[in-house]
C-alpha positions as CSV (number, residue, x, y, z in Angstrom):
1,M,183.9,128.2,179.6
2,E,181.7,125.5,178.3
3,L,182.9,122.6,175.9
4,K,180.2,121.9,173.1
5,S,180.0,119.0,172.0
6,V,179.0,118.0,168.3
7,Y,177.4,114.5,169.0
8,P,175.3,114.6,172.1
9,V,176.3,111.7,174.1
10,K,174.1,110.0,176.6
11,I,175.7,108.2,179.4
12,N,173.6,105.5,181.4
13,L,175.2,105.5,185.1
14,L,173.1,102.3,186.4
15,P,174.5,98.9,186.4
16,R,173.9,96.8,183.9
17,Q,171.8,94.6,185.4
18,Y,169.2,97.4,185.9
19,I,169.4,98.8,182.1
20,I,166.6,97.6,180.1
21,K,167.2,96.4,176.8
22,R,164.8,98.0,174.2
23,T,163.3,95.5,172.3
24,P,161.3,96.1,169.1
25,N,157.9,96.3,169.6
26,W,156.7,93.6,167.6
27,A,152.6,94.6,167.9
28,R,153.2,98.1,167.2
29,L,155.6,97.0,163.9
30,F,152.8,94.2,163.0
31,F,150.4,97.0,162.8
32,I,152.5,99.2,160.6
33,V,153.2,96.6,158.2
34,V,149.7,95.6,158.6
35,L,148.5,99.3,158.1
36,I,151.2,99.7,155.1
37,F,150.1,96.8,153.3
38,F,146.1,97.8,153.4
39,S,147.4,100.9,152.3
40,F,149.1,99.6,149.3
41,L,146.2,97.2,148.5
42,T,143.5,100.2,148.7
43,F,145.8,102.1,146.3
44,F,146.0,98.9,143.8
45,F,142.1,98.3,144.0
46,Y,141.9,102.2,143.7
47,I,143.9,102.4,140.4
48,N,142.3,99.3,139.2
49,L,138.7,100.2,139.5
50,D,139.5,103.6,138.3
51,I,141.3,102.0,135.1
52,K,138.3,99.8,135.1
53,I,135.6,102.4,135.3
54,S,137.5,104.4,132.7
55,S,137.3,101.7,130.1
56,L,133.8,100.8,131.1
57,E,133.0,104.5,130.6
58,S,134.5,104.4,126.9
59,D,132.5,101.4,126.4
60,I,129.5,102.8,127.1
61,E,130.3,106.0,124.8
62,S,131.0,103.6,122.0
63,L,128.2,101.5,122.3
64,E,126.2,104.8,122.6
65,M,127.4,105.8,119.3
66,K,126.6,102.4,117.9
67,L,123.1,102.4,119.0
68,A,122.5,106.2,117.6
69,N,124.2,104.6,114.2
70,L,121.7,101.6,114.6
71,K,118.6,103.8,115.5
72,E,119.8,105.9,112.2
73,R,119.5,102.7,110.2
74,E,116.5,101.6,111.5
75,K,114.6,104.4,110.6
76,R,116.0,104.2,107.2
77,M,115.0,100.6,107.0
78,E,111.8,101.5,108.1
79,E,111.4,104.3,105.4
80,V,112.4,101.4,102.6
81,Q,109.8,99.2,104.1
82,A,107.2,101.9,103.8
83,Q,108.3,102.4,100.0
84,I,108.2,98.4,99.7
85,N,104.8,98.3,101.0
86,V,103.6,100.9,98.5
87,V,105.3,99.4,95.5
88,E,103.7,95.8,96.6
89,K,100.2,97.3,97.1
90,R,100.7,98.7,93.8
91,V,102.0,95.4,92.5
92,D,98.9,93.7,94.5
93,T,96.6,96.0,92.9
94,L,98.2,95.5,89.1
95,K,97.6,91.4,89.5
96,Y,94.4,92.0,90.7
97,L,93.4,94.1,87.8
98,I,95.6,91.8,85.5
99,Q,93.9,88.8,86.6
100,S,89.9,90.2,86.5
101,E,90.8,91.6,83.2
102,P,90.7,88.9,80.2
103,D,93.1,87.9,78.1
104,W,92.4,90.6,75.4
105,L,95.4,89.2,73.0
106,K,94.5,85.7,72.9
107,I,90.0,87.0,72.9
108,V,91.2,89.1,69.9
109,Y,93.5,86.5,68.0
110,T,90.9,84.0,68.5
111,L,88.1,86.0,67.0
112,G,90.6,86.8,64.1
113,G,91.9,83.4,63.3
114,C,88.1,82.3,63.6
115,M,86.9,84.6,60.9
116,P,86.7,83.2,57.3
117,R,88.0,85.6,54.6
118,D,84.7,87.0,52.8
119,L,83.6,87.9,56.3
120,H,84.1,91.6,58.1
121,W,83.3,93.8,60.8
122,D,81.6,97.1,60.3
123,K,81.3,97.3,64.1
124,A,82.5,95.9,67.5
125,S,82.2,96.4,71.1
126,F,83.8,94.9,73.8
127,N,83.6,94.8,77.8
128,P,85.0,93.0,80.4
129,S,82.2,89.8,80.0
130,S,81.4,89.9,76.6
131,F,81.4,91.5,73.0
132,N,78.8,92.7,70.2
133,C,79.7,92.4,66.5
134,E,78.1,93.7,63.4
135,G,79.4,92.8,60.0
136,Q,78.7,91.9,56.5
137,V,79.5,88.2,54.8
138,Y,78.7,87.1,51.6
139,S,78.3,83.7,52.3
140,I,75.7,82.5,55.1
141,F,78.0,79.3,55.1
142,S,81.1,81.5,56.1
143,L,79.1,83.0,58.7
144,A,78.2,79.4,59.8
145,R,81.9,78.2,59.8
146,F,82.5,81.6,62.0
147,I,80.0,80.4,64.3
148,S,81.0,76.9,64.5
149,S,84.8,77.4,64.7
150,L,84.1,80.0,67.9
151,D,82.1,77.1,69.3
152,Q,85.0,75.0,69.1
153,H,86.5,77.4,71.9
154,R,83.7,76.7,74.8
155,D,86.8,77.4,77.0
156,L,87.2,81.1,75.9
157,F,84.1,81.9,74.4
158,P,81.0,79.9,76.4
159,Q,78.2,81.4,75.3
160,I,77.6,82.8,71.6
161,D,74.4,84.6,70.6
162,F,73.1,85.2,66.9
163,N,71.2,88.1,67.1
164,S,70.0,89.0,63.7
165,L,70.9,88.3,60.1
166,T,69.5,90.4,57.0
167,L,70.0,90.3,53.2
168,E,71.0,93.5,51.7
169,E,71.4,94.7,48.1
170,G,74.0,92.7,46.3
171,G,73.6,89.4,48.0
172,I,75.9,90.5,51.3
173,Y,74.3,89.4,54.6
174,H,74.3,91.7,57.3
175,F,74.6,89.9,60.6
176,E,74.3,90.9,64.4
177,L,76.4,88.2,67.0
178,S,77.1,88.8,70.6
179,G,79.0,86.5,73.1
180,G,80.4,86.2,76.6
181,F,84.0,86.1,77.7
182,R,85.1,83.6,80.4
183,T,86.3,86.1,83.1
184,P,89.6,84.3,85.3
């Protein structure tokens, strides 16, 4: 019968002097340690770079969203700028029209202030550079006072022309007068 052993037993029958002591293979051990170190180092760099890449991808997505938002804002600002340009053109046109037109309020106020009480106009016409008026006056001196009053306002009326004077029935004088405006 055979004896079965649970534990394998190895017996070396060589004398001790011939038995080679097993020493660890330092080169192999060093290579394994270096291999494990580089494996962990590679794993660490891989995880680190993966985290950085995912962070950069999320940054790129947020920057693309901001870029889209800024493009939308730029588009709205261009539309507003176009509206502002239209309004500025209108304002410039109005300024040009206002500057090219004489100050009618000042002209009519000055003409009315120079008129004596017994002088009145039957007809008056105005254009941007001159005026014509026809009227009646009871005294020739009132007409002379009106013309001399207009002559005092040379800055507004540089030219006053007396066209005609006729005496009608009842001692009323009919006159025709024209003048020029100083346009800005």
